[in-house]
N, C-alpha and C positions, 0 to 999 in steps of 0.2 A: 352577384358572382363573387366568391372569395379570391382575392388576388394573391400573388406571390408573397407580397410583403407581409400579409397576414400569417402566412405559414411561418416565415422567418421569426416574427415576433413571438408566435406560439412555442416555437422550438427553443428560442432563447429563454423564454419564461419557464419552461420545464427545466432546463439545465440549470438556471439560476435558483429554482426552488430546490433542486436536488443538491446543489453546492451549499445553500443554507442549511438543509437538514443534515448534511454530513458535518458541517461546522458545529451546529447546535449539539448533534449526538456525541461529538467527540470532545466537547468542552462542557456546555451547560448542563446537558442531561447525563453524561458520562461520569462526572465528579461524584455524585451521590452513590452510584453503583459501585465505582471503585472503592470509595470509603467504606461501604457496606461489605464488600467482599474482604477487604483488608481486615475489618473488625471481626468477621466470622472466622477468617483464617487465624488470626491471633488467639481467638477463643479456642478453636481446635488444637492448636499447638499447646496452649496451656493445659487443656485437658489431657493431651497425649502424654505430657511431660508428668502430670500427676499420676496418671495410670502406670507409667513406666516406673515411678518411684514406688507406687504400691506394689507392683509385680516384684521389683527388687527387694523390698522389705519382706514381702511374704516368702520369697525364696531364701533370703538370709535367715528368717525365723524358722522356716521349715528345715533347712539345712542344719541350723544348730540344734534344733529339737531331735532330729533323726540321728546327728552325732551323739547327743546326750544318750539317747536309747541304745545306740550301738555299743557305747562304752559299757552299758550295764546289762547288755543282752544275755550274757551267760548267766548272770545272777537272776534275771527275769524268767528264763526257761529252765533252770537247774532242776534236775530230777524228774522233770515232766514225763519224759518218755523212757524212763528206767524200765529195763527189761524187754524193750521192744527192739526189733530190727527194721530198718528201713531201706528199701531199694529205691534208687533215684532212676527215673525213666525220662530221658529227654526226647521231646518231640523234634523233628526237623525244623530248624529255625530258632530253637531255644538260645537263650543269651548265655554263651560259654562263660562270661565274666561272672556268673552267678554261682558257677560250680563250687568254688572254695567257701564263699560265704555261707551258702546253703548247708554244705557238709559241716561246717563249723558249728552252726547253730543246732543242727541235729545231734552232733556229738556232745555239745554243751548241755542238751537236755537229757543226756544219758542214754541215747539210742546208739545201736551199732549200726553203721552204714555197711551193708552187705556188698554194695557195689553200684555201678552206674551201668545202665543200658542206654545206648544212644541210638535212637531209630534213625535210619537213613532215608534218603528221598527215594530209593528204590521201594522201600516198604509201602510208600504212598503211590507209587506210579506203576508198579507191576502187580499183576494178579497173584495174590498170595496163595490161591488155592491149591496149586501143585505142592508147594512146599508144606501147607497144612495138612494136606491128605497123608504125605509121607511121615509127618511128625506126630500126628495124633496118636497113633498107637504107641509112640514112645513117651507119651505124656506121663509124669509122675502119678497122676490121679486120673481115674476113669472119666471120660468126657462124653456127654451127649449134647446134641444141638437141637434147637427148636426148628421146625419146618421153615420159618421165615429167617433164620440166621443168615447174614451176609457173609461173605468170604472174610471181611475184616472182624466181624463178630467171632468167627471161628478161630482166626489168627489170634486175636486178643486172648481168648480163652486158652489156647494152647501156650502162649508166651506166658500168660499169668501163671499157669500151672507149673511153670519151671523157676519163677522168680518170687512167688509169694505163697503163703499158706496161712490159714487161720488156726492151725494147730501149733502151739508153741512147743510141743514136744518134737516136732518135725523141723522147726526153724533152726537154722544155723548148722545143720548137719549135711554131710556129703550125700549127695544123691545122683548116681550115674545117669538116671534117666533125665534128671533135669538138665544135666550137663550136655546130654546128648541133644536135647531139644534146642538149647541155646546154641550148640555147634552148628546144628542145622540151619537155623536162622542166620548165624553169622556167615557161614559158608555161602549161603545164598545171596549175601550182600545186603541183607535187610536190616542189620543191626551191628553195633560195634560194643564190645564189653570192656569194662574196667572193674578191677577188683574181683569179687567172687560171688556174682549174684546168684549163681547156682546153688549156694547155700541160702536157702529161701528166707525171706524176710516176712514180717508179720503186717508191715504197712508198706505203702507205696506213695512216693511223691512224684507226680508227673509235671515236668517243666514244660509249660505251653511255649509255642513259638513266640518271639518278641513282637512280631508283626502278623496280621492275618495273611493266610495263604491268598494268592492271587491267581487269576486265570480262570479258564472254563471248568477246571477240575477242583477249584478251591473248596466248593461246598462239600464235595465228596471227601476230600483230604481232611478237612476239618472234622467231618463225621467219622473218619477213620480213627482220629485220635480220641474222640469222645468215646467211640466204641472200645478202644484200648483201655481208657480210664474205668469204664464200666466193667469190663472183664476183669481188671486187676481188683476192683472192688468186691466182685463176687467170690473171688478165691481168696481174699485176705480179710484182715481186721478192719481195712479202711483205706481209703485214697484221698488224697488232696490234689488238685490241680492248680499249680501256681503260675501266674502271668506277671507282666510288668507294666508300669505306667509308660505311656497314656492309656487310659482305660475306656475312652469315649467311643471306641469303634463297637459296632454291634455285629461284626463279622468273625471275631476271634474265637479261639478254642474256649476260653473262659466263658464268654458270652454263650456260646452254643451249649455248654453245659448247664448254664443257668435257664437258658431257654427251653431245655428238654425236661419236661415234667418228670420222667422216670429217673433220668441221670441226677438232677439237682436233688432229688429226694434221698439220694444214696451217697453221692460223691460231692465233697466239700470243694470250695474254690476260694483262692486268695488272689486278688488282682494286682497287688503291689509288692511282690516279693523281692524287688530291687530296693526297697526301703527297709530299714531296721525294724520299724514296728510291724511291717508286713511279714518279715521273717518270724517274728514272734508269733504272729497270728497263724503262720504255717504250722508251727509247733503246736499251738493250742488247738488248732483245727484238726490235726492228727490225734492228738489226745482225745478230742471230742469223738472223733471216729471210732476209736477204741471203745468208747462208752456207748456206741450205737447210735450217735446222732450226726447230723450233717448240716452245713450252713454255708452260706455265700458271703464272703467278707472282703473288705477293702475299701476302695474309693469310688468305684463305679456306681452309676445310678441304679444299677440292679443289684447292687450288694445290699444284704439285710442289715449288716452292721460293719463297723470298722474292724472288729475282731470278736471272737467267741465271747459270749457273756461270762462275766466272773462267777456267775452261778453255775458254769459249766464244770463238771468234775475234773480237777487238775491234780489230784493226788496220785503220785506215781504208782504204778503197778509193781507188785513185788518182783524182784529180779530172780530169774530162774537160770540155772547153769545152762539148760539146753537153749533158752531164748537169747542168751548173750554170748553164745559160742562164736569164735571167729572163724 
C-alpha cells in the first residue's frame, strides 16, 4: 500500500520539474528564440525602410515628370480640338478641383467649352420618368426609345439632345427647345448649369465620381452614369469619361464602362485625369472620338494603353464659324 509520504515526494518532484522547466525555458531555451526574433525584426525594419525610400523616390520622380508635362501641356495639345465644342458633364461625386485644369486644357486644345452640367444626387435617387415624359416632346430632336430602354436610358437621351449634336451647323446656336429641356431638368432639381450648355456642343466630357458609389443602390447609380455617357455618345461626335487615381477599384464608373462591351466599343475612358499626362490623354481621346474610334486609357489594369496611340489622327479639324460660336 502506498503511504502518505510517497504522495508528498511525488508532488514535490512534479513541482520541482515544473520549476526546472520554467528556468530552462526562460534562460537556456529562450535566448536563441529571442535572438532569432530580433534578427527577423531588424531585417523587416531594413526592408520597410528600403521600400519607403523607393516609394518616396517614385513619388518625387512621378511628381517631377507630371510637373514637366503640365508646363508644356498647352503646346502638347495645341490645335487638337480646333473647331469643336465640348460640354463638361459632372457626375455626382466628381472632383470639383479638376474643373479649372480640365477646362484650361480643352481651351488650350482649341475647343470652345459650351458650359458645364452638374448632375445632382436627385438625378440618381429619384425616378426620372415623370420629368422625362414631360420633356421628351420638347426635345430639339425627335426621340424614339427601344422597348427595353430604362428610365435612365430615356433621361440620358433627352438630356443629350439638349446639350450635344453631331451636326456642326447646329452647334453653338441658340435653341429654345434645348433651353426648355435644361430648364425642366434644373427645376426638377436633377442638375445645375454653368455657362451656356444649351448652345449645343459636338463632344462631351463626363467627369466620373472620384470614388465608387456605395450602398445598396451603388450598382444602379453607376449604371445610370454609364447610360448617360452612352446617350451623350449617340447624340454627338463622341464622349470621353474621365476618372482619377487611384484606379484599382473594380466598382467605379470608369471600370463599369470598360466592363460593358457595348459602351466600351463607343465611349472612351481616361482613368487619371488628375495627372497632367492624363488630361493630355483626355484631349487626344476626344480627338480620336471625332475620328470614329474609342479606347480605354490610363494607369488601370483594364486600360489598353497610357494614352491614344501616336498613329491616331490628331490633325485639327477645320474651324467653322458655326462650330466655334459662343
